[in-house]
VMD Tcl script that draws the C-alpha trace (Angstrom):
set ca {
  {0.09 0.09 -0.22}
  {1.13 3.42 -0.68}
  {1.37 5.68 1.93}
  {-1.00 8.37 2.46}
  {-0.22 11.86 0.86}
  {2.37 10.29 -1.93}
  {-0.26 10.95 -4.73}
  {-0.06 14.45 -6.24}
  {-2.17 13.83 -9.70}
  {-5.22 12.06 -9.05}
  {-8.21 10.46 -10.90}
  {-10.87 9.38 -9.48}
  {-13.44 6.77 -11.74}
  {-16.43 7.65 -9.85}
  {-19.69 5.84 -10.21}
  {-22.30 6.50 -12.78}
  {-25.69 6.55 -11.21}
  {-27.69 9.32 -8.68}
  {-27.92 6.88 -5.89}
  {-24.46 5.85 -5.86}
  {-23.24 9.29 -6.44}
  {-25.13 10.08 -3.45}
  {-23.75 7.91 -1.52}
  {-19.78 8.39 -2.74}
  {-20.29 12.02 -1.62}
  {-18.41 10.76 1.74}
  {-15.92 9.12 -0.07}
  {-15.17 12.54 -2.44}
  {-14.85 14.57 1.00}
  {-12.90 12.28 2.86}
  {-10.12 11.79 -0.58}
  {-9.95 16.07 -0.55}
  {-9.52 16.32 3.16}
  {-6.45 13.32 3.08}
  {-4.80 14.94 -0.03}
  {-5.43 18.44 0.42}
  {-2.45 19.68 -1.71}
  {-2.93 17.36 -4.70}
  {-4.60 17.81 -7.84}
  {-7.97 15.22 -7.86}
  {-10.49 14.60 -11.00}
  {-13.15 13.35 -11.33}
  {-14.31 11.47 -14.13}
  {-18.30 10.52 -14.60}
  {-20.86 9.37 -16.85}
  {-23.08 12.31 -18.36}
  {-26.07 10.86 -16.06}
  {-24.58 12.48 -12.87}
  {-23.06 15.49 -14.55}
  {-25.29 17.80 -12.88}
  {-24.73 16.26 -9.09}
  {-21.03 16.63 -9.54}
  {-20.97 20.26 -10.94}
  {-20.44 22.06 -8.12}
  {-18.54 19.29 -6.30}
  {-16.52 21.76 -3.59}
  {-13.53 18.54 -3.52}
  {-12.64 18.39 -7.27}
  {-10.02 20.66 -9.38}
  {-12.22 19.19 -12.38}
  {-14.78 17.05 -13.43}
  {-14.38 15.06 -16.97}
  {-17.41 13.82 -18.79}
  {-16.58 9.83 -19.78}
  {-17.78 10.73 -23.73}
  {-16.02 8.89 -26.18}
  {-17.80 10.89 -28.86}
  {-16.23 14.14 -28.03}
  {-12.78 12.52 -27.98}
  {-13.11 10.52 -31.24}
  {-13.73 7.45 -29.51}
  {-12.74 4.77 -26.75}
  {-8.33 5.14 -27.87}
  {-9.11 9.02 -28.06}
  {-10.15 9.22 -24.19}
  {-7.56 7.17 -23.30}
  {-5.11 8.98 -25.27}
  {-6.68 12.14 -23.19}
  {-6.42 10.34 -19.37}
  {-2.58 9.59 -20.46}
  {-1.53 12.80 -21.50}
  {-2.73 14.30 -18.27}
  {-0.28 12.02 -16.13}
  {-2.11 10.76 -13.36}
  {0.26 9.05 -10.69}
  {-2.79 7.71 -8.97}
  {-6.71 6.58 -10.43}
  {-9.38 5.63 -7.40}
  {-11.60 3.23 -9.59}
  {-14.82 3.78 -7.45}
  {-16.92 2.23 -10.41}
  {-17.25 -1.68 -10.09}
  {-17.23 -2.34 -13.66}
  {-14.24 -4.40 -15.47}
  {-14.13 -1.68 -18.02}
  {-13.48 1.20 -16.06}
  {-10.45 -0.64 -14.51}
  {-9.37 -1.36 -18.28}
  {-9.45 2.27 -19.02}
  {-7.10 3.23 -16.04}
  {-4.74 0.57 -16.84}
  {-4.61 1.31 -20.47}
  {-3.92 5.21 -19.10}
  {-0.91 3.80 -18.14}
  {-1.57 5.40 -14.62}
  {1.15 3.59 -12.20}
  {-1.21 3.36 -9.03}
  {-4.74 1.79 -9.61}
  {-6.53 1.18 -6.84}
  {-10.11 -0.12 -6.05}
  {-12.22 -3.70 -5.45}
  {-11.19 -7.10 -7.42}
  {-14.17 -7.72 -8.80}
  {-15.33 -9.05 -12.05}
  {-12.52 -10.57 -12.50}
  {-10.33 -7.13 -12.61}
  {-8.20 -7.74 -10.04}
  {-4.87 -8.02 -12.55}
  {-5.79 -4.44 -13.35}
  {-5.66 -3.25 -9.99}
  {-1.72 -2.48 -8.09}
  {-3.89 -1.90 -5.09}
  {-6.71 -4.77 -4.37}
  {-8.50 -3.50 -1.45}
  {-10.61 -6.04 0.81}
  {-14.28 -5.90 0.47}
  {-15.45 -5.04 3.84}
  {-19.30 -6.56 2.64}
  {-20.79 -2.90 4.04}
  {-23.35 -0.23 2.80}
  {-21.89 1.72 -0.14}
  {-20.68 4.53 1.88}
  {-18.34 2.41 4.09}
  {-17.54 0.23 1.34}
  {-16.20 3.27 -0.49}
  {-14.61 4.78 2.81}
  {-12.84 1.56 3.59}
  {-10.82 2.03 0.69}
  {-9.31 5.45 2.01}
  {-8.92 3.46 5.29}
  {-7.60 0.62 3.73}
  {-3.80 2.93 2.32}
  {-3.70 4.73 5.83}
  {-5.92 7.48 5.35}
  {-8.20 9.18 8.00}
  {-12.16 9.50 7.75}
  {-13.45 12.03 9.62}
  {-17.61 12.38 8.92}
  {-19.50 9.84 6.47}
  {-22.87 11.45 6.21}
  {-23.81 12.26 2.39}
  {-24.14 16.28 0.77}
  {-24.99 17.76 -2.23}
  {-24.40 21.07 -4.09}
  {-27.06 22.70 -5.73}
  {-27.31 26.86 -6.34}
  {-29.65 28.79 -5.07}
  {-30.70 29.44 -8.99}
  {-31.48 25.61 -8.62}
  {-34.10 26.13 -5.80}
  {-35.53 28.92 -7.43}
  {-36.65 26.96 -10.48}
  {-37.54 24.23 -7.69}
  {-40.05 26.96 -6.55}
  {-41.14 28.04 -9.64}
  {-42.24 24.50 -10.81}
  {-44.23 23.48 -7.55}
  {-45.82 27.26 -7.54}
  {-46.61 26.39 -11.20}
  {-48.45 23.27 -10.12}
  {-50.50 25.18 -7.48}
  {-48.65 24.11 -4.66}
  {-46.70 26.69 -1.90}
  {-44.51 26.49 1.03}
  {-47.24 26.28 3.18}
  {-48.59 23.24 2.07}
  {-47.57 19.86 3.70}
  {-46.67 18.07 0.15}
  {-45.52 14.38 0.52}
  {-43.91 13.20 -2.44}
  {-43.90 10.20 -3.89}
  {-41.15 8.00 -6.04}
  {-43.29 4.76 -7.63}
  {-40.97 4.58 -10.73}
  {-38.52 1.77 -10.38}
  {-36.03 2.53 -12.58}
  {-37.06 0.12 -15.00}
  {-35.97 -2.50 -12.58}
  {-39.49 -5.02 -12.08}
  {-37.79 -6.56 -8.70}
  {-38.06 -3.34 -7.43}
  {-41.66 -2.52 -8.37}
  {-44.29 -1.99 -5.66}
  {-47.61 -2.51 -7.19}
  {-49.57 0.20 -9.02}
  {-52.48 -0.89 -6.25}
  {-50.39 -0.48 -3.39}
  {-49.96 3.20 -4.36}
  {-52.88 4.15 -5.23}
  {-54.19 2.61 -1.49}
  {-51.55 4.72 -0.04}
  {-52.33 7.55 -1.28}
  {-55.70 7.28 -0.69}
  {-54.85 6.81 3.35}
  {-52.62 9.80 3.16}
  {-55.05 12.39 1.61}
  {-57.48 11.53 4.21}
  {-55.92 14.02 6.03}
  {-57.19 16.93 4.40}
  {-54.43 19.15 4.95}
  {-51.86 16.96 3.08}
  {-51.00 17.15 -0.55}
  {-49.57 14.34 -2.45}
  {-47.27 15.04 -5.59}
  {-45.87 12.28 -7.93}
  {-42.26 12.41 -9.45}
  {-40.91 10.34 -12.12}
  {-39.50 10.59 -15.47}
  {-41.08 10.06 -19.23}
  {-41.19 6.04 -18.56}
  {-43.40 6.73 -15.77}
  {-46.10 8.79 -17.41}
  {-48.52 5.61 -18.03}
  {-48.47 4.64 -14.33}
  {-48.83 7.76 -13.29}
  {-51.66 8.04 -14.94}
  {-53.56 5.00 -13.84}
  {-52.48 6.07 -10.31}
  {-54.22 9.41 -10.79}
  {-57.48 7.79 -12.12}
  {-57.47 5.45 -9.14}
  {-57.36 8.22 -6.51}
  {-59.66 10.72 -8.49}
  {-58.73 13.24 -5.98}
  {-57.41 17.04 -6.64}
  {-55.00 16.97 -3.95}
  {-52.71 14.35 -6.15}
  {-50.62 16.30 -8.26}
  {-48.84 14.68 -11.12}
  {-45.63 16.38 -11.67}
  {-43.91 13.90 -14.32}
  {-45.16 16.00 -16.93}
  {-43.31 19.14 -15.69}
  {-40.46 17.49 -14.22}
  {-39.35 14.91 -16.79}
  {-37.72 17.16 -18.97}
  {-36.33 19.57 -16.00}
  {-32.65 19.58 -14.41}
  {-31.71 16.86 -12.04}
  {-31.19 20.03 -9.58}
  {-34.35 21.46 -10.33}
  {-35.95 18.14 -9.27}
  {-34.05 18.15 -6.03}
  {-35.25 21.42 -5.56}
  {-38.58 20.24 -6.01}
  {-38.04 17.31 -3.72}
  {-36.63 19.84 -0.81}
  {-40.14 21.26 -0.88}
  {-41.69 18.16 0.48}
  {-42.35 17.43 4.18}
  {-41.59 13.84 3.57}
  {-40.79 11.08 0.34}
  {-41.94 7.86 -0.02}
  {-40.18 5.97 -2.66}
  {-38.85 2.60 -4.00}
  {-35.14 2.14 -4.23}
  {-33.94 4.71 -6.81}
  {-31.56 7.76 -6.83}
  {-34.31 10.29 -6.05}
  {-34.54 8.78 -2.29}
  {-30.75 9.16 -1.74}
  {-31.22 12.73 -3.02}
  {-34.01 13.60 -0.98}
  {-32.30 11.88 2.35}
  {-28.85 13.78 1.18}
  {-30.77 17.00 1.44}
  {-32.67 16.39 4.92}
  {-36.09 15.11 3.79}
  {-37.55 12.83 6.13}
  {-37.96 9.42 3.60}
  {-39.73 6.21 4.21}
  {-38.00 3.89 1.53}
  {-39.24 0.42 -0.28}
  {-36.69 -2.14 -0.52}
  {-35.94 -5.54 -1.62}
  {-34.37 -7.45 1.53}
  {-30.90 -7.27 1.67}
  {-30.42 -4.18 -0.39}
  {-31.23 -1.81 2.33}
  {-28.36 -3.16 4.29}
  {-25.93 -2.44 0.88}
  {-27.96 0.89 -0.17}
  {-29.96 2.46 2.13}
  {-30.68 6.05 2.23}
  {-28.36 8.15 4.28}
  {-29.38 11.51 5.77}
  {-27.36 14.67 5.97}
  {-25.85 15.32 9.75}
  {-28.30 15.68 11.80}
  {-31.13 15.09 9.88}
  {-33.94 12.91 10.66}
  {-33.28 8.90 10.10}
  {-34.51 7.01 7.10}
  {-37.31 4.26 7.81}
  {-36.80 1.75 5.27}
  {-38.77 -0.83 4.76}
  {-38.05 -4.83 3.54}
  {-40.14 -7.92 3.77}
  {-37.44 -11.14 4.49}
  {-38.96 -13.96 2.11}
  {-37.76 -17.48 1.40}
  {-35.25 -16.10 -1.69}
  {-33.53 -13.20 0.56}
  {-31.47 -11.76 0.73}
  {-31.50 -10.16 -2.42}
  {-28.71 -8.82 -4.99}
  {-28.25 -7.65 -8.71}
  {-27.96 -10.76 -9.96}
  {-30.94 -12.45 -8.07}
  {-33.06 -8.75 -9.20}
  {-32.56 -9.60 -12.64}
  {-33.81 -13.17 -12.79}
  {-36.73 -12.11 -10.31}
  {-40.25 -12.58 -12.17}
  {-42.92 -12.40 -9.62}
  {-40.86 -9.96 -6.81}
  {-42.87 -11.33 -3.74}
  {-40.68 -9.55 -1.36}
  {-42.02 -6.08 -2.49}
  {-45.99 -7.55 -2.68}
  {-45.62 -8.28 0.26}
  {-45.13 -4.57 1.84}
  {-48.72 -3.09 2.28}
  {-49.83 -0.19 2.15}
  {-50.78 -0.23 6.01}
  {-47.16 -0.81 6.55}
  {-46.00 2.10 4.53}
  {-48.51 4.32 6.52}
  {-47.45 3.87 9.49}
  {-44.00 4.09 9.27}
  {-44.80 7.56 7.61}
  {-46.61 8.66 10.52}
  {-44.05 7.44 12.30}
  {-41.68 10.29 10.32}
  {-41.46 13.52 11.54}
  {-42.22 16.21 8.85}
  {-39.47 18.14 7.25}
  {-38.82 21.64 9.31}
  {-39.05 24.70 7.35}
  {-35.61 25.26 7.46}
  {-35.11 22.14 5.14}
  {-38.23 22.80 3.37}
}
mol new
graphics top color blue
foreach p $ca { graphics top sphere $p radius 0.5 }
foreach p [lrange $ca 0 end-1] q [lrange $ca 1 end] { graphics top cylinder $p $q radius 0.2 }
display resetview
């Protein structure tokens, strides 16, 4: 292992999904604190560009875009020309480690999964813990110190202003008690909660006449959102998907920050909400909550995570790809979620 502080020009091949990016922010903070004088460059895919744009711990952000550099080897030449002396390979793919290896980076550091161990000079033993601890373990294995483990995000005042405008255009204001709903499972059927369950939950929530419910999602969720709207048939359910499927991720975050609480399956939105200090209720497949459970900012409300232990538990990515009936998610009832939501304190005005 290299002694802490010996790397002067560092590449971080970061994680590329919204949820994992949020959970990686404690790593980025700890890396900077352990290498305060080094140049640190983050390489990510376009999906999380907005999350990284204002990161105070990076000197530069490179978007992994083969077209911009004239193909794969053009991108490798670009990395090679920068003469990095170390690469922290957070992304778990074989390809990410291969790119760093071919770029001639002397020290390549990461987990030897996906048969990529021969591409790494520093193989980190897996601690099999939550994603936050899993990533911070890399720094600790190198002899570095970790002072804090809470996620953080870096959106601008302009982003939050635009989010407020979206809510206002939908007939909502800061005085409304808004419960956000993230029902879309990002195309992973194993994580879906049945549409009729969402409908039943929302009906129960709006029995409180002071509450309004907002549906969040992407263009892929439009059809299901229309089914939920018809099933609830109440004007206090606002479908924001038509408005938010084309706005920036940062503006989505600003809208979520306007919620008193956020209920969601395990997708990127719940991690954004929790990192902003919004109370969350998460619906997880068993085992996934141990590895990918939402984490809140320092002093924020503890996330309430629901999962049901079934004969096929614990679940993982491989099992989810093969799952056809997601019995664990169907075992979660609207009453289970309602009880968890009652136990979650609303976000204070300082957060909203």
